[in-house]
MITOR-620960 format. One record per atom (N, C-alpha, C, O): residue in three letters; y, x, z. Coordinates in pm, whole numbers, plus 50000, padded with zeros to 5 digits. Each point is the difference from the previous one (the first is absolute). Example, Ala and Ser with C-alpha at 12.3 -4.5 7.8 and 13.67 -1.06 7.14 Angstrom:
2
ALA494315131950780
ALA501194991150000
ALA501205009050000
ALA499985010450066
SER501074986149862
SER501195008250006
SER501094992350073
SER501115005150017
//
This chain:
103
UNK331225705858188
UNK501204999849920
UNK500705013450014
UNK500165005050111
UNK500255001049778
UNK500665012950000
UNK501474998650033
UNK500664990549957
UNK499855019150119
UNK501434999850031
UNK500745006149882
UNK499575010149944
UNK501524983850018
UNK500835005549893
UNK501055009050062
UNK500404998150115
UNK500045011449808
UNK501015009350050
UNK501324997549928
UNK500004996549882
UNK501095005250187
UNK501324998549940
UNK500385013049932
UNK499225009549999
UNK501974991049944
UNK500455011749926
UNK500045012450089
UNK499655010849955
UNK500774987750170
UNK500105011750088
UNK498675003550066
UNK499945009550078
UNK499014983249893
UNK498675003450047
UNK499574992850125
UNK498855001350041
UNK502044991250022
UNK499614992850120
UNK499204987749963
UNK500294993449900
UNK498715003650179
UNK499194988149967
UNK500784987250026
UNK500834999250091
UNK498884990849827
UNK500634986950019
UNK499184992450102
UNK498795001850007
UNK501854989750070
UNK499224992250097
UNK499134989949926
UNK500384994649896
UNK498455003050161
UNK499094990549936
UNK500544986050017
UNK500524996350106
UNK499354995949788
UNK500414986050009
UNK498824992150053
UNK498855002649962
UNK501404987950124
UNK498894992150055
UNK499384991249891
UNK500654996149903
UNK498085000950118
UNK499314991249906
UNK500614986150010
UNK500354995550109
UNK499784997649777
UNK500564986550008
UNK499034990750073
UNK498824999249965
UNK501684994150132
UNK499184990550075
UNK500574986249974
UNK501154998849957
UNK498094990950068
UNK500524986549975
UNK501334997350072
UNK500824992449949
UNK499395013750167
UNK501244997750074
UNK501195006649929
UNK501134995750020
UNK498635014749899
UNK501095007249933
UNK500294994749860
UNK500995004149939
UNK498184987150008
UNK500244994649867
UNK501254991350002
UNK500314993950103
UNK500425005449784
UNK501224991850000
UNK499674985450022
UNK499004994849949
UNK501854998750126
UNK499814985850028
UNK500534991849885
UNK500885004549926
UNK498604983650059
UNK500494990749898
UNK501384995450044
UNK500174996250116
UNK500825004049794
UNK501334995550042
UNK499994985550043
UNK499174992049954
UNK501745004850133
UNK500084986250046
UNK500314990749883
UNK500545004249898
UNK499104983450119
UNK500164990249893
UNK501454999149954
UNK500254999149880
UNK500685001250209
UNK501414998749962
UNK500455011849913
UNK500784998149907
UNK498725013850122
UNK500355011849919
UNK499404998749860
UNK500655003449900
UNK498114991850093
UNK499374998349868
UNK500744989549919
UNK500225001749880
UNK500174987350187
UNK500714989449928
UNK501365004749952
UNK500444996349891
UNK500235011850188
UNK501325005149961
UNK499875009049878
UNK500834999649909
UNK498125008650089
UNK499765008849884
UNK499724991749876
UNK500535002949893
UNK498644986850121
UNK499684991449886
UNK501254992749951
UNK500184998249880
UNK500674997650212
UNK501224992849963
UNK500945009249920
UNK500594995849901
UNK499545016750143
UNK500865009449927
UNK499445002749861
UNK500765000549903
UNK497935001150086
UNK499375002449870
UNK500214988049908
UNK500285001749881
UNK499584986350174
UNK500194987949920
UNK501434999149951
UNK500254996049886
UNK500685007650199
UNK501414999849962
UNK500285010049887
UNK500744997049907
UNK498655014850101
UNK500195010049894
UNK499434995249868
UNK500595002149894
UNK498234991350112
UNK499414994949876
UNK500874989149939
UNK500164999549878
UNK500414992050205
UNK500874989349949
UNK501245005949935
UNK500454995149896
UNK500115015150165
UNK501185006649942
UNK499645006249865
UNK500784999049905
UNK498075007350086
UNK499575006249874
UNK499824989449892
UNK500355002349884
UNK499104986050153
UNK499834989449900
UNK501344994849950
UNK500154997049881
UNK500835002050208
UNK501334995349958
UNK500665009949905
UNK500744996149910
UNK499015016750112
UNK500625010349917
UNK499285002049866
UNK500525006749911
UNK498304987550076
UNK499215001849878
UNK500744994049881
UNK500484988750004
UNK499585019049892
UNK500724996249880
UNK499234989449922
UNK498775000249998
UNK501944990749937
UNK499384989849916
UNK499815005849860
UNK500784997349909
UNK498195010850076
UNK499765006949874
UNK499664990149889
UNK500465001549886
UNK498754988350147
UNK499604990549897
UNK501214993149937
UNK500064998249878
UNK500894998050204
UNK501224993649949
UNK500815009349913
UNK500534996049896
UNK499565016750147
UNK500745009849920
UNK499335002449866
UNK500675001449898
UNK497994999150102
UNK499265002049874
UNK500254988149908
UNK500275001749881
UNK499634986250174
UNK500184988049921
UNK501384999849935
UNK500144996849882
UNK500895006550196
UNK501365000449947
UNK500155010549891
UNK500654997549898
UNK498745014250122
UNK500095010749900
UNK499304995849871
UNK500505002849890
UNK498364990650122
UNK499254995949880
UNK500704989249919
UNK499754998649880
UNK501124993650184
UNK500784990149925
UNK500865006849895
UNK500124995249887
UNK500495016150150
UNK500895007249908
UNK499265010249913
UNK500495003649893
UNK498345001050153
UNK499255010449928
UNK498534995849987
UNK499145005750067
UNK500564984549848
UNK498654994249995
UNK498915009549951
UNK498834997950034
UNK501495012349889
UNK498975008949946
UNK499825012850083
UNK499435009649951
UNK501054990650172
UNK499955012050084
UNK498585003150047
UNK499194991050023
UNK500535021849990
UNK498735004450057
UNK500155001350151
UNK501114999250053
UNK497775002850014
UNK500035001850145
UNK500855012150037
UNK500764999750096
UNK499115011049826
UNK500795012150026
UNK501494997549981
UNK500825004950079
UNK499544987649818
UNK501414996649976
UNK500584992250119
UNK501105002950047
UNK498144987449999
UNK500474991750111
UNK500145008550126
UNK500974998750074
UNK498045009949950
UNK500045008650119
UNK501235009049999
UNK500665001650102
UNK499655004249782
UNK501195008449989
UNK501264992050025
UNK500895004350074
UNK499204984149865
UNK501214991950011
UNK500224994950142
UNK501144999350046
UNK497794997450024
UNK500134994550134
UNK499865010650109
UNK500074996950119
UNK499745015649838
UNK499845011250093
UNK498894996950101
UNK500185000950122
UNK498674995649825
UNK498854996450083
UNK498775007449952
UNK499975005549890
UNK499014994650194
UNK498745006349966
UNK499284992049891
UNK500034987750002
UNK499335019149905
UNK499334993349888
UNK498884990950049
UNK499794989249945
UNK499495015150159
UNK498924991850056
UNK500534987250063
UNK499384989549990
UNK501785011550073
UNK500634988350059
UNK500394990149891
UNK499844987950016
UNK500695017349874
UNK500404991549888
UNK498774993349938
UNK500044988249967
UNK498885019550018
UNK498774994449943
UNK499474988750088
UNK499564989649949
UNK500485012350182
UNK499554989550091
UNK500914987849991
UNK499534988650002
UNK501785013849988
UNK500954988949987
UNK499784992249872
UNK500054987750001
UNK499705019349890
UNK499724993149874
UNK498734991650012
UNK499944988949948
UNK499075016550120
UNK498754992650021
UNK500274987250079
UNK499454989549968
UNK501395011550135
UNK500344988150080
UNK500704989549914
UNK499734988050011
UNK501185016649904
UNK500744990749914
UNK499054992949904
UNK500094987949981
UNK499005019749959
UNK499044994249905
UNK499104989950072
UNK499734989249947
UNK499795014550174
UNK499134990950076
UNK500744987150035
UNK499444989149990
UNK501815012250050
UNK500804988250035
UNK500214991349876
UNK499964987750009
UNK500285018649878
UNK500204992649875
UNK498724992649961
UNK500054988449957
UNK498815018550057
UNK498724993649968
UNK499734988350094
UNK499494989649957
UNK500845011950170
UNK499794989250097
UNK500894988149966
UNK499574988550011
UNK501655014149948
UNK500914989249964
UNK499524992649875
UNK500124987849991
UNK499335019549914
UNK499464993649879
UNK498824991250033
UNK499824989349941
UNK499365015350155
UNK498834992250042
UNK500394987050067
UNK499344989949981
UNK501735010350096
UNK500474987950067
UNK500614990349900
UNK499884987850016
UNK500785017449882
UNK500614991449900
UNK498954992649918
UNK500244988849954
UNK498605017350027
UNK498944993949922
UNK499334988650075
UNK499394991349937
UNK500715008550194
UNK499334989650081
UNK500614986549983
UNK499554990450062
//
């Protein structure tokens, strides 16, 4: 292994080869569980903050039935792809409801 030199020309000390004793240890179970608990809490908070786009789209379409996806996105200040997905959800839900009514 070649020694590297620093800016002033002095050689850097060689780093020892990684041995099994120097590899990082697996964190204790309690530390892993605490990390998972914090992550779960953050995900739950994010889900609570998630906007009900489908409901907003549905309400907007009641007043503006001939709107395009772009029109709805502008009016609701949302991404066009998000609006397209929301419209798809609404259509699927409507189709499912029609199927249940026919039974």
